[in-house]
LUMLUMDREN-484516 format. One line per 2 residues: their letters; for each residue x, y, z of C-alpha. Coordinates in pm, 1 decimal, decimal comma. Layout:
<sites>
A> X:Y:Z ~ ... .
</sites>
This chain:
<sites>
XX> -1862,4:20,8:421,7 ~ -1505,0:-96,4:427,0 .
XX> -1216,2:104,8:564,4 ~ -1081,4:192,2:221,2 .
XX> -1418,2:313,3:101,6 ~ -1467,7:511,4:418,0 .
XX> -1132,0:679,4:380,1 ~ -1227,7:774,6:21,8 .
XX> -1549,9:914,3:146,8 ~ -1370,6:1118,4:417,1 .
XX> -1134,3:1257,0:151,5 ~ -1428,8:1363,8:-59,6 .
XX> -1597,4:1525,9:246,9 ~ -1281,2:1709,2:325,9 .
XX> -1247,8:1841,4:-27,0 ~ -1601,7:1971,1:-21,4 .
XX> -1620,3:2090,4:336,1 ~ -1269,3:2212,6:426,9 .
XX> -1309,8:2573,4:314,7 ~ -1641,6:2606,2:487,9 .
XX> -1498,3:2443,1:801,7 ~ -1183,0:2669,3:815,3 .
XX> -1387,4:2983,6:727,0 ~ -1638,4:2912,1:1002,3 .
XX> -1367,7:2844,8:1259,0 ~ -1184,0:3152,8:1157,7 .
XX> -1494,3:3359,9:1225,2 ~ -1497,7:3205,1:1581,0 .
XX> -1132,0:3212,3:1674,9 ~ -1019,2:3499,0:1460,4 .
XX> -688,2:3328,6:1376,2 ~ -659,1:3147,7:1042,4 .
XX> -367,4:2938,3:1151,2 ~ -540,6:2812,3:1464,9 .
XX> -862,3:2756,6:1250,1 ~ -668,4:2533,8:1008,0 .
XX> -502,0:2337,1:1288,4 ~ -846,2:2276,1:1445,4 .
XX> -994,1:2165,2:1111,0 ~ -699,2:1926,2:1067,2 .
XX> -757,8:1784,1:1413,7 ~ -1119,6:1725,7:1329,2 .
XX> -1009,2:1547,1:1003,2 ~ -774,9:1325,3:1207,5 .
XX> -1064,3:1240,4:1440,8 ~ -1284,9:1142,9:1146,2 .
XX> -1010,0:909,2:1013,0 ~ -990,4:746,8:1355,3 .
XX> -1371,1:724,3:1422,4 ~ -1569,8:698,9:1102,1 .
XX> -1432,7:362,0:986,2 ~ -1568,1:203,6:1298,4 .
XX> -1868,4:426,5:1375,5 ~ -1972,0:496,2:1025,6 .
XX> -2004,9:823,9:836,6 ~ -2243,7:1063,2:1022,2 .
XX> -2561,7:1190,5:861,9 ~ -2422,5:1547,9:857,3 .
XX> -2044,6:1512,8:803,7 ~ -1995,3:1894,9:794,6 .
XX> -2166,9:1943,4:1131,3 ~ -1973,0:1664,9:1285,1 .
XX> -1646,7:1810,2:1176,8 ~ -1740,2:2154,4:1304,2 .
XX> -1856,1:2016,5:1637,9 ~ -1537,6:1814,3:1676,4 .
XX> -1319,2:2109,3:1579,9 ~ -1511,4:2333,8:1834,1 .
XX> -1456,9:2079,7:2109,8 ~ -1084,7:2064,8:2028,6 .
XX> -1075,9:2445,0:2042,1 ~ -1249,1:2457,5:2378,9 .
XX> -1005,1:2197,6:2508,0 ~ -707,7:2395,3:2383,2 .
XX> -834,1:2713,8:2552,0 ~ -890,6:2531,9:2881,1 .
XX> -528,1:2411,5:2875,2 ~ -425,6:2771,1:2808,0 .
XX> -618,0:2879,1:3122,0 ~ -426,9:2627,1:3326,3 .
XX> -90,8:2731,5:3188,1 ~ -132,2:3111,5:3161,9 .
XX> -389,6:3181,4:3430,9 ~ -570,1:3437,4:3214,9 .
XX> -917,8:3343,4:3336,0 ~ -1099,1:3652,5:3229,0 .
XX> -967,6:3669,3:2875,9 ~ -998,0:3298,5:2801,6 .
XX> -1343,1:3293,9:2966,7 ~ -1470,6:3541,2:2717,6 .
XX> -1319,7:3327,1:2430,4 ~ -1480,4:3010,3:2577,0 .
XX> -1818,1:3179,6:2600,9 ~ -1796,5:3285,6:2232,4 .
XX> -1710,6:2931,2:2123,7 ~ -1983,4:2773,5:2338,5 .
XX> -2251,5:2986,0:2172,8 ~ -2210,0:2734,6:1887,5 .
XX> -2430,0:2466,4:2038,7 ~ -2542,5:2165,0:1847,8 .
XX> -2880,3:2325,7:1756,7 ~ -2738,3:2594,8:1550,8 .
XX> -2449,9:2411,4:1378,9 ~ -2646,5:2363,5:1068,7 .
XX> -2729,2:2729,6:1049,5 ~ -2352,7:2818,1:1088,4 .
XX> -2264,6:2575,3:808,8 ~ -2537,3:2748,5:605,2 .
XX> -2347,2:3078,9:615,3 ~ -2068,6:2939,6:397,0 .
XX> -2095,2:3202,3:125,4 ~ -2026,0:3506,4:355,2 .
XX> -1765,4:3315,3:562,4 ~ -1570,1:3177,6:262,1 .
XX> -1574,8:3514,4:93,1 ~ -1437,9:3681,1:412,5 .
XX> -1173,1:3415,2:424,4 ~ -1072,8:3478,3:68,0 .
XX> -1033,7:3851,8:138,2 ~ -847,5:3780,3:456,2 .
XX> -590,5:3559,7:286,2 ~ -560,8:3817,0:2,5 .
XX> -465,7:4096,5:232,0 ~ -193,4:4333,9:100,9 .
XX> 27,2:4259,2:403,0 ~ 109,2:3937,0:216,3 .
XX> 298,2:3921,4:-107,7 ~ 86,4:3832,1:-423,8 .
XX> 234,9:3481,2:-443,1 ~ 168,1:3418,3:-79,0 .
XX> -188,8:3543,9:-103,0 ~ -272,2:3313,6:-392,8 .
XX> -93,0:3012,4:-240,0 ~ -258,9:3050,2:94,1 .
XX> -601,1:3096,7:-43,8 ~ -576,3:2800,0:-269,6 .
XX> -473,3:2596,4:35,4 ~ -739,8:2719,5:273,1 .
XX> -1032,0:2794,1:32,8 ~ -955,2:2558,4:-251,3 .
XX> -854,3:2268,7:-38,3 ~ -554,2:2206,4:-269,9 .
XX> -250,4:2024,5:-152,6 ~ 100,4:2173,9:-157,8 .
XX> 200,6:1974,8:-464,9 ~ -116,7:2073,7:-649,0 .
XX> -52,2:2444,0:-579,5 ~ 316,2:2405,7:-678,8 .
XX> 196,5:2262,9:-1011,2 ~ -34,3:2552,4:-1070,3 .
XX> 248,5:2803,5:-1013,6 ~ 519,9:2588,7:-1195,6 .
XX> 742,2:2617,9:-892,4 ~ 882,7:2366,7:-643,3 .
XX> 680,5:2228,1:-349,9 ~ 928,8:2352,8:-94,7 .
XX> 879,8:2709,4:-223,7 ~ 500,0:2673,4:-188,0 .
XX> 525,3:2525,5:153,6 ~ 743,7:2810,1:279,4 .
XX> 505,1:3071,1:139,3 ~ 207,2:2918,1:308,9 .
XX> 388,2:2890,6:650,8 ~ 518,3:3255,1:634,3 .
XX> 167,7:3379,7:513,2 ~ -18,4:3229,5:806,8 .
XX> 247,3:3362,9:1057,9 ~ 213,9:3708,9:906,7 .
XX> -166,5:3713,1:922,4 ~ -148,4:3609,2:1289,9 .
XX> 120,1:3860,3:1382,9 ~ -47,7:4150,3:1211,8 .
XX> -398,7:4055,5:1334,9 ~ -567,4:4084,0:991,2 .
XX> -941,2:4104,1:1048,3 ~ -1187,0:3847,5:917,3 .
XX> -1405,5:4071,9:708,3 ~ -1483,5:4194,8:361,9 .
XX> -1276,2:4509,3:310,8 ~ -1416,1:4857,3:284,6 .
XX> -1478,0:4986,3:-67,6 ~ -1159,9:5207,0:-69,9 .
XX> -948,0:4893,0:1,1 ~ -1109,8:4661,6:-257,4 .
XX> -913,1:4754,9:-555,1 ~ -573,8:4648,9:-423,4 .
XX> -700,8:4313,4:-313,8 ~ -939,5:4233,6:-588,8 .
XX> -664,4:4122,7:-842,5 ~ -541,7:3855,7:-601,0 .
XX> -892,9:3745,5:-521,3 ~ -976,6:3702,6:-892,7 .
XX> -662,7:3506,6:-952,1 ~ -741,2:3278,6:-665,6 .
XX> -1089,2:3198,5:-798,0 ~ -940,3:3143,0:-1150,5 .
XX> -675,3:2900,0:-1027,4 ~ -925,1:2716,5:-806,2 .
XX> -1160,5:2675,7:-1106,7 ~ -872,6:2563,6:-1327,0 .
XX> -768,0:2288,9:-1080,1 ~ -1126,7:2157,4:-1093,3 .
XX> -1150,4:2193,8:-1469,1 ~ -824,5:1995,1:-1540,6 .
XX> -694,5:1831,5:-1228,5 ~ -312,6:1844,8:-1216,3 .
XX> -276,8:1516,2:-1032,7 ~ -476,6:1210,6:-911,0 .
XX> -714,0:961,6:-1073,2 ~ -969,2:1206,3:-1198,8 .
XX> -961,2:1422,0:-1508,3 ~ -1188,2:1686,0:-1348,7 .
XX> -1292,7:1789,6:-997,4 ~ -1643,4:1936,9:-1031,2 .
XX> -1660,3:2020,0:-662,3 ~ -1376,2:2270,3:-703,6 .
XX> -1542,0:2420,9:-1006,5 ~ -1860,4:2465,9:-804,4 .
XX> -1668,8:2638,5:-530,6 ~ -1515,6:2874,4:-776,4 .
XX> -1855,9:2940,2:-942,5 ~ -2007,4:3016,3:-608,2 .
XX> -1731,4:3254,1:-508,7 ~ -1739,0:3419,3:-864,4 .
XX> -2119,4:3473,1:-839,2 ~ -2095,1:3612,6:-485,2 .
XX> -1816,6:3852,3:-587,8 ~ -2009,4:3959,1:-890,1 .
XX> -2307,7:4037,0:-670,6 ~ -2094,1:4231,0:-434,6 .
XX> -1909,2:4427,7:-712,1 ~ -2152,0:4450,0:-1004,6 .
XX> -1974,6:4743,6:-1162,7 ~ -1632,0:4581,2:-1181,8 .
XX> -1574,3:4471,8:-1536,5 ~ -1313,8:4209,7:-1463,4 .
XX> -1524,4:4048,1:-1190,6 ~ -1794,2:4003,3:-1458,1 .
XX> -1534,4:3893,5:-1712,5 ~ -1404,0:3617,8:-1471,6 .
XX> -1759,5:3505,1:-1392,2 ~ -1829,7:3484,3:-1767,5 .
XX> -1518,1:3280,4:-1821,8 ~ -1580,5:3025,6:-1560,7 .
XX> -1955,6:2992,8:-1635,9 ~ -1866,6:2921,8:-2009,4 .
XX> -1590,4:2680,4:-1916,6 ~ -1809,8:2496,1:-1663,9 .
XX> -2072,3:2443,9:-1930,6 ~ -1841,0:2180,3:-2084,2 .
XX> -1767,4:1979,6:-1775,2 ~ -2011,3:1689,6:-1844,7 .
XX> -1879,9:1650,0:-2194,4 ~ -1510,8:1654,2:-2085,2 .
XX> -1531,3:1310,2:-1923,6 ~ -1641,4:982,6:-2093,6 .
XX> -1850,9:707,2:-1936,1 ~ -1540,0:544,7:-1777,7 .
XX> -1397,6:871,2:-1658,4 ~ -1153,6:904,2:-1951,3 .
XX> -1072,6:1255,0:-2078,7 ~ -1267,7:1384,5:-2383,8 .
XX> -1077,7:1656,4:-2567,4 ~ -1257,8:1957,2:-2716,4 .
XX> -1250,8:1824,8:-3072,7 ~ -1426,2:1499,5:-2969,6 .
XX> -1682,9:1640,7:-2720,6 ~ -2053,1:1606,7:-2788,7 .
XX> -2167,9:1968,5:-2777,8 ~ -2526,9:1863,4:-2709,3 .
XX> -2397,9:1778,8:-2357,1 ~ -2273,2:2130,6:-2294,3 .
XX> -2501,0:2300,8:-2031,6 ~ -2687,4:2566,6:-2226,6 .
XX> -2797,9:2745,5:-1904,9 ~ -2439,2:2803,9:-1805,0 .
XX> -2364,2:2912,3:-2157,2 ~ -2643,7:3168,0:-2129,3 .
XX> -2521,3:3288,1:-1794,8 ~ -2168,7:3315,8:-1926,9 .
XX> -2267,1:3509,5:-2238,2 ~ -2481,2:3743,8:-2021,5 .
XX> -2181,9:3812,6:-1788,3 ~ -1954,5:3871,5:-2084,0 .
XX> -2197,8:4128,3:-2215,2 ~ -2205,1:4305,0:-1884,3 .
XX> -1822,8:4305,6:-1875,7 ~ -1796,8:4450,7:-2220,9 .
XX> -2051,1:4725,1:-2139,3 ~ -1855,8:4824,0:-1823,6 .
XX> -1520,4:4871,7:-1997,4 ~ -1401,4:4923,1:-2356,8 .
XX> -1044,6:4817,8:-2262,6 ~ -1095,0:4450,1:-2206,4 .
XX> -896,4:4285,6:-1927,9 ~ -741,4:3942,3:-1929,9 .
XX> -1041,4:3756,6:-1784,2 ~ -1280,7:3926,4:-2019,9 .
XX> -1057,8:3837,1:-2312,3 ~ -1045,0:3478,0:-2206,0 .
XX> -1423,3:3479,3:-2170,2 ~ -1461,4:3618,7:-2524,7 .
XX> -1245,5:3324,2:-2639,9 ~ -1464,9:3082,1:-2458,4 .
XX> -1768,1:3252,3:-2604,5 ~ -1634,2:3172,4:-2957,1 .
XX> -1634,3:2808,4:-2873,2 ~ -1975,0:2820,8:-2699,3 .
XX> -2136,6:2986,8:-3010,8 ~ -1989,7:2743,9:-3259,4 .
XX> -2166,8:2421,2:-3355,0 ~ -1832,1:2238,8:-3415,7 .
XX> -1453,1:2280,3:-3423,4 ~ -1464,9:2361,9:-3792,0 .
XX> -1736,1:2617,4:-3743,6 ~ -1538,5:2802,0:-3478,4 .
XX> -1416,7:3152,2:-3561,6 ~ -1051,0:3070,8:-3524,4 .
XX> -911,9:3393,4:-3673,3 ~ -1109,6:3589,4:-3412,2 .
XX> -971,3:3364,9:-3144,0 ~ -622,4:3430,2:-3270,5 .
XX> -686,4:3811,9:-3249,4 ~ -822,8:3775,7:-2896,9 .
XX> -504,9:3573,7:-2802,7 ~ -291,8:3851,6:-2945,8 .
XX> -450,2:4102,8:-2712,3 ~ -423,2:3860,4:-2416,2 .
XX> -58,6:3788,1:-2483,3 ~ 13,7:4158,0:-2499,3 .
XX> -144,8:4216,4:-2159,3 ~ -4,4:3918,8:-1980,9 .
XX> 324,3:3819,3:-2141,7 ~ 246,3:3462,1:-2037,2 .
XX> 418,7:3174,8:-2215,5 ~ 107,2:2958,3:-2142,9 .
XX> -105,9:3212,9:-2329,6 ~ 148,1:3199,5:-2615,6 .
XX> 118,0:2818,7:-2618,5 ~ -270,1:2845,5:-2648,2 .
XX> -217,0:3107,3:-2914,8 ~ -12,9:2862,9:-3118,2 .
XX> -302,6:2618,1:-3104,7 ~ -536,8:2879,4:-3240,2 .
XX> -291,8:2983,7:-3510,0 ~ -272,4:2616,7:-3621,0 .
XX> -656,9:2587,4:-3642,7 ~ -673,8:2917,3:-3830,4 .
XX> -370,5:2902,8:-4058,8 ~ -220,0:2554,8:-4054,1 .
XX> 10,7:2340,5:-3842,8 ~ 331,9:2482,3:-3990,9 .
XX> 250,6:2824,4:-3855,0 ~ 170,3:2683,7:-3515,2 .
XX> 480,0:2471,6:-3508,8 ~ 702,6:2773,9:-3582,1 .
XX> 552,2:2950,1:-3278,2 ~ 614,4:2643,9:-3058,1 .
XX> 981,9:2636,2:-3160,9 ~ 1007,9:2989,3:-3022,4 .
XX> 865,8:2878,6:-2686,7 ~ 1078,2:2562,4:-2652,9 .
XX> 1345,2:2724,6:-2427,0 ~ 1116,2:2926,4:-2205,3 .
XX> 1205,6:2830,6:-1851,4 ~ 842,9:2858,1:-1739,7 .
XX> 742,9:2581,4:-1972,8 ~ 1025,0:2351,9:-1883,6 .
XX> 869,1:2040,3:-1744,3 ~ 519,1:2146,0:-1855,9 .
XX> 354,4:1846,9:-2018,5 ~ 119,8:2041,5:-2250,2 .
XX> 411,7:2181,7:-2447,2 ~ 515,5:1846,2:-2597,1 .
XX> 150,6:1739,8:-2603,8 ~ 54,2:2027,0:-2823,7 .
XX> 368,5:1991,6:-3046,2 ~ 256,9:1629,2:-3095,1 .
XX> -84,6:1739,2:-3219,1 ~ 84,7:1966,3:-3476,3 .
XX> 315,6:1688,9:-3589,3 ~ 23,9:1444,2:-3633,5 .
XX> -143,9:1702,9:-3861,7 ~ 188,4:1704,4:-4062,8 .
XX> 190,0:1326,8:-4072,3 ~ 518,6:1318,6:-3884,7 .
XX> 401,3:1030,7:-3666,4 ~ 739,2:899,7:-3519,7 .
XX> 815,6:1261,9:-3394,9 ~ 467,5:1293,9:-3260,9 .
XX> 490,0:963,1:-3072,9 ~ 820,8:1077,1:-2909,6 .
XX> 666,2:1402,6:-2797,0 ~ 350,9:1216,9:-2648,2 .
XX> 571,0:982,1:-2458,4 ~ 761,5:1280,4:-2315,2 .
XX> 434,3:1453,7:-2222,5 ~ 322,5:1139,1:-2045,8 .
XX> 639,9:1131,7:-1839,0 ~ 579,3:1485,6:-1730,7 .
XX> 211,3:1445,2:-1656,6 ~ 83,7:1389,7:-1298,1 .
XX> -271,5:1321,2:-1375,4 ~ -342,9:950,3:-1418,2 .
XX> -623,8:981,3:-1664,4 ~ -442,6:1231,1:-1880,5 .
XX> -135,3:1018,0:-1881,9 ~ -338,3:720,1:-2004,2 .
XX> -482,2:940,8:-2288,5 ~ -132,7:1051,5:-2393,6 .
XX> 3,5:695,4:-2393,5 ~ -296,8:583,3:-2605,1 .
XX> -242,6:856,7:-2856,9 ~ 138,4:752,8:-2869,2 .
XX> 16,0:392,9:-2945,7 ~ -212,9:527,8:-3221,8 .
XX> 90,1:685,9:-3383,8 ~ 249,5:348,8:-3423,5 .
X> -64,4:181,3:-3558,5 .
</sites>
């Protein structure tokens, strides 16, 4: 395998294993900042060694073993510098219990460790924004630019939040554990948002060469299922699980043979995963039984269920989707929700109605620079046969888009307007 191919493989391994690695190391060293540093050291070692030596049979175990050795070396240096033999000796003994024979078993505990890591990084000692940003970084494996894109804020802002959050966790000695029942409510909202944003990054990647990142969706699904098992009576936990199960059912149909994006109207619904649809509908039913006042995740799941039950775009119950978006907009006040509502209004009542709603959103600061606003506007203009205007909007959307595959699609649609 060439160096370039090896580096791509390392990047893929890191995307899959980083959350597990950091979570396992946090359980050992009890310091999330140190754990991330050790994980990054192991990644650097892989970049140095794997191109020559080849990718090991168990990359996750190799990374954990390397990080453990780096941690032991760091502790030994601290012994020399600080002369705290007794304290560091106990830490060394804890680390050395992870011998090569049980590394695979430690990696196998990912569900519990990753869930503990999520609750740790969602501790109320952090601000809501810091909780979500840090968890996306450590659990989702997202880069700073990707997180900034998810929040529609600058990269510098996200970088500062992450640095401050790690420092706060270290200084306040936040424990690596799932919180007691009486503490769950205040931390659950941020945990749900983290899982939601991790899934969304996998479902529609903000940047890079791939339209979707299924590994991130799988991580979010795993976390959602674990959380639903831990909190079976929480309606919004079931609602979020329903939403991501239903959305994940479309993943195979969202990408063509060459990796190109396939939009909802053009998807082969026979390729939707019916097992995931059934799981999602069952979770939605549980959520609706647990609470009559539907929360934002359950409302979104109900919208996804309308699509899952329909044989085609034309057969979709668009008026019901509009009504569900009305409730969601009232709960969240989100301009992105209003943008999606405009699409549903267009499908239910025509493009003129949808275009009027978009005009009301045009000056919203949160949507400035958001490529889907001109992209959606172009859809409406095409339906009205205003093709020159649609082409201009598609070119603008392409300029704002950071995902290579999506940009190609937008440019192709702009060319179609000329033809």
